[in-house]
MARRO-743167 format. One line per 8 residues: number of its first residue (from 1); for each residue y negated, x negated, z negated of C-alpha. Coordinates in Angstrom, 3 decimals. Layout:
! residues N
NUM) Y:X:Z | ...;
This chain:
! residues 274
1) -0.086:-0.084:-0.017 | -3.139:-1.090:0.396 | -2.776:-3.554:3.269 | -5.169:-4.413:6.238 | -5.398:-6.498:8.975 | -8.665:-8.525:9.414 | -9.999:-6.382:13.511 | -10.689:-9.792:15.012;
9) -7.168:-11.291:14.466 | -6.219:-7.485:15.672 | -7.351:-7.568:18.856 | -7.685:-11.562:19.808 | -5.239:-11.734:22.689 | -5.091:-8.303:23.183 | -8.819:-7.018:24.027 | -10.850:-10.152:22.198;
17) -10.405:-13.559:23.672 | -9.359:-17.149:21.563 | -11.967:-18.862:20.141 | -10.586:-22.032:20.518 | -9.107:-22.666:24.123 | -7.050:-25.671:24.952 | -3.576:-26.630:25.240 | -1.642:-29.436:23.453;
25) 1.663:-30.917:23.059 | 3.412:-30.557:19.968 | 2.357:-34.074:18.869 | -1.160:-33.098:19.268 | -1.282:-29.980:18.169 | -2.208:-30.355:14.417 | -4.586:-33.223:15.541 | -6.918:-30.722:18.062;
33) -6.703:-27.968:15.118 | -8.315:-30.360:12.299 | -10.941:-31.474:14.732 | -11.943:-27.584:15.662 | -12.463:-27.114:11.972 | -14.289:-29.866:11.696 | -16.458:-29.181:14.180 | -16.989:-25.724:12.668;
41) -17.459:-26.570:9.237 | -19.893:-29.117:10.585 | -22.308:-26.602:12.477 | -22.057:-24.391:9.537 | -23.324:-26.341:7.222 | -26.093:-27.692:9.559 | -27.249:-24.555:10.777 | -26.238:-22.280:8.121;
49) -26.473:-23.389:4.886 | -30.168:-25.396:5.099 | -33.247:-24.865:5.886 | -34.821:-23.531:8.608 | -31.369:-21.850:9.299 | -30.553:-21.368:12.909 | -28.189:-18.436:12.395 | -24.869:-19.328:14.167;
57) -22.397:-16.811:14.205 | -19.869:-18.329:16.643 | -18.317:-21.611:17.712 | -16.649:-21.354:20.964 | -14.508:-24.608:21.395 | -12.924:-25.509:24.962 | -11.068:-28.606:25.639 | -10.546:-29.972:28.703;
65) -8.887:-33.302:29.762 | -12.153:-35.453:29.381 | -14.285:-33.978:27.288 | -15.059:-31.034:24.526 | -17.210:-28.247:25.377 | -18.906:-26.367:21.969 | -20.578:-23.171:22.854 | -22.911:-21.956:19.854;
73) -23.882:-18.722:19.694 | -27.338:-17.913:18.002 | -29.842:-15.259:16.929 | -32.435:-18.496:16.880 | -31.756:-20.701:19.892 | -35.004:-22.396:19.772 | -34.026:-23.573:16.007 | -30.691:-24.708:17.493;
81) -32.229:-26.149:20.065 | -35.213:-27.743:18.715 | -38.593:-29.203:20.956 | -36.856:-30.389:24.357 | -33.910:-29.679:23.238 | -33.957:-32.710:20.586 | -31.898:-30.986:17.800 | -29.254:-30.037:20.326;
89) -29.004:-34.247:21.682 | -28.598:-35.286:17.965 | -26.011:-32.763:17.335 | -24.021:-33.911:20.481 | -24.459:-37.582:19.493 | -23.107:-36.268:15.471 | -20.288:-34.413:16.725 | -19.397:-37.364:19.006;
97) -19.127:-39.904:16.014 | -17.340:-37.012:13.877 | -14.888:-36.524:16.839 | -14.650:-40.005:18.623 | -14.919:-37.866:21.866 | -17.072:-36.780:24.490 | -18.573:-33.312:23.175 | -20.683:-30.958:25.892;
105) -23.002:-28.525:23.909 | -23.964:-25.099:25.204 | -25.884:-22.576:22.987 | -26.110:-18.736:23.631 | -28.263:-16.278:22.183 | -27.285:-13.338:20.439 | -29.910:-10.331:21.719 | -29.080:-7.665:18.751;
113) -28.665:-9.813:15.605 | -28.394:-6.355:13.636 | -25.466:-5.636:15.512 | -23.652:-8.881:14.912 | -20.699:-8.886:11.809 | -21.147:-12.223:11.159 | -24.877:-12.016:10.497 | -25.251:-9.050:8.533;
121) -22.759:-10.055:6.177 | -24.854:-13.637:5.602 | -27.947:-11.807:5.632 | -26.499:-9.385:2.656 | -25.160:-12.856:0.735 | -28.539:-14.317:0.971 | -30.649:-11.349:-0.389 | -28.537:-10.750:-3.355;
129) -28.515:-14.382:-3.892 | -31.907:-13.447:-4.374 | -31.574:-11.176:-7.101 | -31.951:-8.332:-4.887 | -30.296:-4.780:-5.410 | -26.959:-4.621:-3.593 | -27.491:-0.569:-3.075 | -31.135:-0.969:-1.486;
137) -29.773:-3.744:0.818 | -26.320:-2.566:1.635 | -28.084:0.824:2.494 | -30.917:-1.355:4.280 | -28.751:-3.481:6.896 | -26.126:-0.361:7.427 | -29.509:1.295:8.565 | -30.893:-1.100:10.877;
145) -27.113:-1.876:12.629 | -27.170:2.065:13.456 | -30.415:2.484:14.784 | -29.795:-0.825:17.184 | -27.237:1.231:18.533 | -24.199:0.966:16.619 | -21.320:4.146:16.177 | -20.216:3.175:12.235;
153) -21.044:0.362:9.552 | -19.235:-0.023:6.674 | -20.005:-2.378:3.954 | -18.063:-3.537:0.836 | -19.414:-5.652:-1.814 | -17.274:-6.702:-4.676 | -17.517:-8.825:-7.929 | -20.128:-8.857:-10.546;
161) -22.674:-6.833:-9.241 | -25.585:-6.764:-10.557 | -24.780:-9.612:-13.318 | -22.087:-6.931:-15.234 | -19.523:-8.028:-17.322 | -17.242:-5.835:-15.642 | -16.110:-6.867:-11.847 | -16.209:-3.653:-9.349;
169) -16.510:-2.565:-5.465 | -19.474:-0.542:-3.786 | -18.782:0.677:-0.454 | -21.518:1.818:2.323 | -20.381:3.738:5.332 | -22.129:5.679:7.838 | -20.719:6.616:11.010 | -17.215:6.448:12.223;
177) -14.589:3.048:12.162 | -11.736:3.511:14.136 | -9.660:0.387:13.178 | -6.307:1.467:14.599 | -7.652:1.669:18.079 | -7.361:-1.711:19.962 | -9.610:-0.172:22.690 | -12.890:0.060:19.858;
185) -14.738:-2.976:19.765 | -15.207:-3.469:15.948 | -16.909:-6.883:15.032 | -15.787:-7.643:11.413 | -16.991:-10.763:8.860 | -17.114:-11.975:5.340 | -19.986:-13.808:3.574 | -19.698:-14.894:-0.125;
193) -23.150:-14.778:-1.839 | -22.928:-17.471:-4.781 | -25.375:-16.110:-7.684 | -25.575:-17.229:-11.341 | -23.048:-15.116:-12.616 | -20.393:-15.873:-9.882 | -19.311:-15.107:-6.919 | -19.843:-11.412:-4.731;
201) -17.554:-11.081:-1.809 | -19.448:-9.361:1.219 | -17.192:-7.464:3.939 | -18.839:-5.726:7.427 | -17.798:-3.917:9.994 | -19.795:-2.945:12.688 | -18.351:-0.252:15.528 | -20.270:-0.881:19.011;
209) -17.964:1.775:21.268 | -14.956:1.145:23.042 | -14.951:-2.234:25.299 | -17.165:-1.799:28.224 | -18.648:1.062:27.253 | -20.952:-0.045:24.486 | -22.545:-2.503:27.288 | -24.115:0.496:29.180;
217) -24.672:2.731:26.519 | -26.593:0.008:24.864 | -28.508:-0.330:28.091 | -29.048:3.327:28.928 | -30.690:3.306:25.122 | -32.996:0.609:26.196 | -34.225:2.115:29.409 | -34.884:5.418:27.433;
225) -36.946:4.207:24.271 | -39.737:2.170:25.970 | -41.032:5.325:27.855 | -41.355:7.107:24.652 | -42.897:4.456:22.998 | -45.173:2.782:25.546 | -45.518:5.483:28.930 | -48.692:6.558:30.016;
233) -48.332:9.891:28.476 | -47.917:8.438:25.143 | -50.429:6.013:25.594 | -53.532:8.584:26.280 | -52.385:11.123:23.210 | -52.200:8.097:20.909 | -55.625:7.359:22.341 | -56.800:10.868:22.040;
241) -55.138:11.228:18.101 | -56.672:7.710:17.043 | -58.849:5.385:18.533 | -60.877:7.651:20.357 | -62.621:9.057:17.496 | -64.195:5.677:16.978 | -65.202:5.544:20.352 | -66.075:8.833:20.260;
249) -68.419:7.748:17.204 | -69.344:5.108:18.854 | -70.379:6.187:22.362 | -73.329:8.775:20.932 | -75.183:6.027:19.748 | -76.138:4.588:23.361 | -76.822:8.565:24.355 | -79.370:8.476:21.329;
257) -80.749:5.886:22.226 | -81.958:6.562:25.520 | -84.247:9.127:24.970 | -85.602:7.802:21.725 | -86.737:4.721:24.226 | -88.527:7.371:27.202 | -90.828:8.701:23.956 | -91.619:5.404:22.827;
265) -93.061:4.363:26.622 | -94.408:8.144:26.428 | -96.505:6.664:23.276 | -97.562:4.039:24.859 | -99.002:5.716:27.932 | -100.863:7.804:26.100 | -102.294:5.510:23.542 | -102.826:3.423:27.137;
273) -105.026:6.582:28.090 | -106.379:7.255:24.960;
């Protein structure tokens, strides 16, 4: 009873690809596996545990005969790349020293950080480390994910919440999360918040829709939303309700000032005639 399967491992090889793509004989398999773990740990320590944080959610590794290709998925590519690509070159040199192989680093931007389970879990863990209210934080990130286009979100925090003596578990859920459906794109991540009164575990599930359909839906929503906010009709309404009042207050002044000048001229004429 109560046994759960990781949604990522459950779908790997069926609807999701592997995060490490390479083939090795039996003699080199363990060596490559340890190298992959070292690379991922180093990238996580470098960009997710130090300031400024690069928000690297996933590290993909592809091995060829001559080199190792490392792809970083980041919500802040500017921090990872650095000025004129200086940070990427520095990272490549450090990884080459770590592994002793030729490394090629590539950075891909995450366009919707609110729909990435790893980034959401890390953000919640960071807030809990700053002694923020866990209920308000969980609810806030659930709503932000739903507003970004998610069909379902579930967040579980477990541990000594709010510093209580008895450890417990709190769950926040919005929408639906079909964990048994292999065709459903469910993102999952675990993060740990290191607090003064102990460690708090954060688990996040985000359901984005079925594979192949969620991209079309998010694209459709992006096309629909901007006209509501930025469309010409709304611009006219917004100006009629808000800014025009100030303009209406300003515009009468020149109209009042113009007639005032004419009587001055008239008075000057009358004085001249007199």
